Structure formats: structure tokens, C-alpha cells
N, C-alpha and C positions, 0 to 999 in steps of 0.2 A: 220639297224636291230632295231626292237622295243624291249621294255624292257621285254616283256613276252618271246621272243625268247632268249634273253640274259640269263634270269633266267633259262629257260629250259636247255640250254647248260651247264650252271654252275651246275645245279642239276645233269645232266648226268655225268659230270666229277667228282662230289663229291659222288654221290650215284648211280653209274652206274648199269643199268640193261641191261643185254645182254653182251656187250663188255665193254672194258675200265677197266679191273680188276686192272691194276697197279695203275691208278689214284685213284680208290676206296680204294685200300689197303693203299696207302700213306695218303689219306684223313682220313681214319679210324684211322691210327696210330697217326696222329696229334690230332684228336678229343679225342682219348683215353688218350693221355698225358695231354690234357687240362682238361678232366674230373677228372683225378686223382689229378692234382694240385689244382683245385678249390675245390674239395671235402675235401682234406686234409686241405687246408687253412680255410675253413668254420668250420670244426670240431675243429681245434686248437683254432680259434678265439672264438668259442662257449665255449670251456673249460675255456679260459682266461677270458671271460665275466662272466662266472659262478663264478670264484674266486672273480672277482670284485664285483659282485652282493652280494655274500655271505659276503664279507667284509663289504659292506655298510649296508645291510639289516639284517644281522644276528649278526655279531660281534659288529658293532657300535650301534646296537639297545640295546645291553646288557651292554655296558660300558658307563660311562658318557662322554658327548661331552666336557664339561668344568667342572673343579673341582675348587671350591673356598675353600682355606685353611685359617685359622687364625693362627697367631703366638701363640695365647693363645686359650684354648678351647672356643668354641662358646656356650654361655649359652642362649642368647636371639636370637637363630637362627630363630625363627618363624618370627620375624620382618624383619630380613635380607632376608629370603626366600620370603616374601611378596614383598619386594622392588625389588628383582631380577626378580620375575615372572611378574612384571609390565612392564618389557622390552618387546617390541613386538617380538623380536627374540628368546625369551626364552619360551619353552613349559612347563617345570616343573623344580622345585628345591626341592630336598629331602635331609634330613640330613643323615650323615653317620659317623661312627667311624671306623678308620683304626688302626690296631695293628699287630705286629709280633706275630706269634703263633706257638706252637708246639703241635701236635696231637699225642697221644699215645693210642695204642690198643695192649695189650699184649707186645710182644717184638718189634712190629713195631712202628716206629716213623717217622713223616713227618713234614716238615716245610711248612708254608703257610703264606700269608698275609691275616689275618682275616678282615672281614668287618661286621660292625653292621648296620642293616637296620631296618626300621619300619616294623613290621610284617604284618600290614594291608595294606602295599603299593603294587603297581603292577608295579613299575618302575624298570629299570635295570635288575639285575639278577633274581629278583622275577618274571619278566615277562616270563621267560623261563619255569616256573613251571606250571603244571596243577592246576586248581582251588582246587582240593581235597588236593594236597600237600601243597598249600599255607595255606589252612585252618588248616591243621594238624600242620604246623609250627607255625601259629599264636596262636593255642591253647596250645602249649607246651612252658612253660616259659624257659626251658633249651634246646629248639629246635636248631638243627644244620642242615644247608644245605651244603652238600659236593659235589664238582665236581666229576663226575663218575670216572675220571682217578685218582684223589687223593684218593677216596674211595677204588678203586681197589688196589692201592699200600698199603693201610692200611689193606685190607681184611675186610672192614667194609660194612655193609648194613643197610637198613632202620630198625630202632629198636635197633641197637647196641648202647652201651654207650662208649664214649671216654673220655679220660682225656685231658683237654685243659690247656696248660701252657702258660702264657703270661709273658715273662721275661721283666725286666726293662732295660732301656738304660744303666744305670750304672753297671748292672750285679750284684746288691746286692741280695743275695739269700733270705734275709728276705722280700724283697719287691716283690718277684716273686709271681704272683697270679695263683691259680689253680681253675679249675672249672670242674665239671662233666656235659657233654652235651650228648644229645641223638640225633642220626641221624634220622631226620623226613622226609628227602627227598634227592634225588640225582639229581644234575643238569646234564642233558644230553642234551647239546646244539650242539654236533658235532663240537665244536670249541676248540681252545686252552684254553678257559676258564675252560673246564672240568678238566684240569690238576692242577689248582691252586685255584679254587673258594672255599671259606669257609665263610658262612654267619651265623651270630647269631643275636639275638634280639638286638635292638639298646640300650636298657637300660642295658642289661647285658654287652655288649661291652664297654659301657661307664664306667662301674665299673671296668671291667678287665683292661682297658687301663689307669685307674687312673684319668679319666676326671670328675668323681663325678657328673654325670648328664649332662655334656657338651658334645659337639660333635666335631669331627675333622674338619668338613667343610660341604659344600653343593655340591651335584652332580647335574649338570644342563644338560638338554637336549635342544639342539638348533634346530631351524628350518632349518638352513643352515649348512650342515656338513662341508663345505669347507671354511666357513667364521669364524671358531671358533677362529683363532688367533687374528684377528682384533676385534671380539666381546669380547674376553677376556681382551684385552687392554682397550676397551671401558668400560667394567664393572669395571675394576680395577680403572679407573679414577673417577668413581662415588662412590667408597668405601673409607672409612676412612683409615688412616694408620694402618698397622698391618695385611693386607691381601695380599695374592698372588694367582695366578691362574695357572693351567695347563690345557692342552687340549689333545684330543685323538691323535693329530698329533705327540705329543711328545712320546707317548707310542706305537702307531700303525702306525705312519706316514711312517716310513721306510719300513714296510711291504706293505703298500698300494702302495708306490712308486715303490717297487720292482715288484709288480704285474703289474703295468702300464708299467714299463720298459721292463719286460719280454714280455708283449703283443706286444709292439712296435717292439722289436727285432725279435720276431717270425714272425710278420706280414711282416717285410722287407725280412726276409729269405724266406718265403713262396711265397711272390710276385715275388721274383727272380725265383722261380721254375715255376711260370706262365710265366715269361719272357722266360725262357728256352723252355717251351712248345710252346710259340709263335714263337721262333726262329726255332723250328722244323717245324712250318707251312711254313716258308720261304724255308727251304731245300726241303720239300715235294712238294711245288708248283713249285720250279725250276725244279725238276725231272719230274713233270707233264708236264711242258712246253716242255721239251726235248721229252717226250713220245708222246705228242700231236702236235708236230710242223707240221706234215703233215696235220692234221685237221685244224690247224691255217692257214696254207698256202691256203688250199681250201676255207676256210671262207673268207679270204682276196680277193681271185680271184672272189668269188661270190658277192663281194661288201661290206663286212664288213670293217669298218674303224679301225684304230689303237685304237681309243677310245672304240669301241665296244669290241675289244679283251681285252683291259684294264679292262673294266667293267665286263667281264666274270670271270676273275681271282680275281678281287676284290669281286665279289659276292660269289665266291667259298670260299675265306678266311672268308667272313662274315658268310657264312653257317656253316663253321667249328666252328667259334666263337659262333654262336647262339646255335648250337647243343651241343657243349662242355660246354657252360655256363649253359644251362638249365639242362642237365644231371648231370653236376657237382654240381649244386645247390641242385638238388634232392638227389643225393648221399651224399652230405655233410650234409644235414639235417637229412637223415636217419642214417648216421654214428654218428652224434652228439647225436641223440636220443638213439642210441644203445650202446654208450660208458658206461654210468653208469651201466646198467644191465650186460654188458659184464665184466666190472671190478669187480662187485659184484660176478658174477659167478666164475671168476678166483680166487678171494680171497677165496671163499668157497671151490673150488676144490683143490687149493694148500695149503689151511690152512694158508695163509699169510694175512697180513693187509698192503696194499701198502701205505696208508696215515694214519699217526698217529698224534694225536694232540700235542704230545710232540715235534714234528718236524715241522709239517705243520699247517696252520691256521685252517683247517677243516679236518674232518676224512673221507670225502667222496669226490668223483670226481663230482664237480658241472658243470652244463651245462646251458647256457643261450643263446638261439638262437635269434639273432637280425636281423630284416629284413633289417636294414640299412647296416649291414655288408654284407649280401647276395647281396644286390643291388650294393654295391660298388665293391665287388669282381667280380661279373658277368660283370659289366660295363667295368671295367679295362681289364678283359680278352677279352671281345669282341673287345674293342678298339685296344688292342695289336694285335689281329688276323687280323683286317682290315689293320693296319699299316704294319704288316708283309707281307701282300699280295701285297703291293705297288711295291716292287722290282721285284718279278716274273711277275707281271702284265705288268709293263713297259718293261721288257725283252721280254715278249711274243709279245707285240705291236710292238717292233722294229725288229722282224724277217722279213727277205726278202722272200716273197712267191716264187718268181721266182727261186731263188737260192735253196731253200728247195725242190721244185718240181723237179728241174734238178738233184739234188743229189739223190732223190728217184728213178728217172728213171735210172740213172747210176747204 
């Protein structure tokens, strides 16, 4: 038998028109199971990829990749910043002041880690602000930028005046500093930073922290996100004694690792669902072999070899794999695209907020569809279906045509 005839018979068994409804029904069940498994896996992978992307491109774009601290306040930080920026792996180096703060508005009080930044900068948290809010912050000497979550707990809005208290490490009441600050902008990043961000002018922060014009250190942005540990040690080796470094992996590394681990575990779980769908192909094709054993015997008496029969069922398994993979990929992409608006609609309908930045790294359900994931999932599903068809195909090729025809006559 030529290949075209083998393909026609396989198509008849898979997508029967006329007779052969049992084989069509079994093939359809196998295809449907494969479509559901692939669509679910692609959708879940897209969501996990979305969290990974938001972590890298949103959160890590707002926090320093490497932070250089001095044991004493840095006063000649401009020289140090120029030296660090000369390194080919450093994109920028900006000064900052860090201090513990209490914010009061009426009877509401909240704690936060305050950060002082240069008002005319566009790095770090300031990059999340629109140009108009950055200009308003730069123009106000007592300006304050609050994370939207922190502002919500204080009941504060743009234009409100808050009392800022900066206690000293020793707790001496006389040394405690007070300042009146005006909210000039709200940081709405959709990330966990909204719950704790509080930014004031660098000069004011230096005075409040008792650094008298000095800064706490320098915030560095690296070109290689995942080489910050080695880069930090390299920079530390070039600095004089009295400096130390931290990096984003110390503060956000566990979160990033948890996202990667969750992605891997979910992938293994859902690939096992595809394996179950492929096993369903085995059982379906075995039933098709029993249903079509009379046809198989006739084909053998007409000259079809055992290899031809094997190829018919292998082609049937491949057709189930192709149709299931293609439809599953399409459904998976559509499901991935539909998840964010569906979640938003449910939140609005139920009056609930499923993702809150005080628990999750972002306040929305991100999706990032990668062609590499779709290609991998569909290729694995297709290969599993072809492998699953081997046993039924060999079983069909081993049927004795004379015995089958004799049994049918009896």
C-alpha cells in the first residue's frame, strides 16, 4: 500500500464520515483530553511567565540592583559614584539616604523605611512617576512621595500635610526629629512597593537622619541582573575599607526563587496531565483495534503487510496529536489572553480583590505568552501521542487475519 492510501485509511478511522462512529468517538475523546491538557498547561505557564516578567521588568527596575553602604556617612559621594560608574557593568549610581520613619495624619500612624533621593533624578522609585508628578515633587522642598497602599492606610491624598517623625537609634526623645511634609504624589506601581515606599528630598532626608549633608550610600543599577553577587564582591574589592554591599537577591531573591520553583512544579504536574491524555490515546486505539479487526483482516488478505497496518495506527495517533496540539495551543493562547479581563470582571462583580500587594508581589494577574513554551508543549504532546500509538499499532499488526475471518463467519 502506498502512503496516500495509508493516510486515507488513518483519516477514516480518526475522522470517519459515513461509518466507523465508534473509532471517531474514541479519537474525539482522546483529542479533547489532549486539547484541555495543553490549553491548561499553556495558560498556567503564561501566568507564571507573567509573574517572572513583572518581577524582572517592574519590581527590579524600581529597586537598586546593588547597594553600596559606608560605615560612616558618605560626604564625597560624587567621586565614589564616578568611580563606580566607570565599571562597564554599572549603568548608574545615585546617592540615597535611608532612615526609619513614622508618619502621622490625625490619629492614623504608620511606620516605613524612608528614602531620600535627588528630586531631579529619574532612577529607581522616581521612574514610576509621571513627569508632572516628578516636577511637582522637585518644586516642593517639603515634598513627599507615598506608596498608594501606605497612603490608603493613612487616609492621605495628594496635597495633604503629614507629620514625619525620625527617631534616633538610642531612643533619646531630645534627638528625635520632626518635619512637616506635603504629599506631592502617589506611587502606584501595582507591586509590593506600594505598601511601604516613602520618598523625600535627599537634602531633607540627610538632615532628618542626622547625616548633616552626607548620604547613606549609593544605589547601583547593573546590566546583568543575575550577576549582581559576583559584581558586588568585585566592586567591594576595589573600594577602600569601611564599605559593604547588598544586592536585590538578598531582599527579593527568595521571592524570585519561589516563582521559579512554582513554575517548575506546576509544569511537571501539568505535563503529567498530558501524559495521562496520551495514555488515553493508548486505550482508545486498543479499542479501535478490537472494533476494526475485521477491516484489518480484510486489508491483510488484500495484500497489506504488518508494517502497513502499523503505519495506519501510528498515523492515527499522529493525527490525534497534531489536531490536539494545534487546537490546544489555540485554546491555551485564547485562555491566557482572557484570564486578566476575566479576573478583573470577577473582582468587580464580587467586590473582591484577589491579589493584594501586602501579600503578593503584584496587584494584578500578569500574563506573558512565550512561543518557546507553546512549541515545547505541543512538541512533547505530539511525541507522546505517537509513542502511545506504538503498542496498539503493533497489536493490530500481529492479528491473524484467517482466525479473525473464521470467527466472524461463525
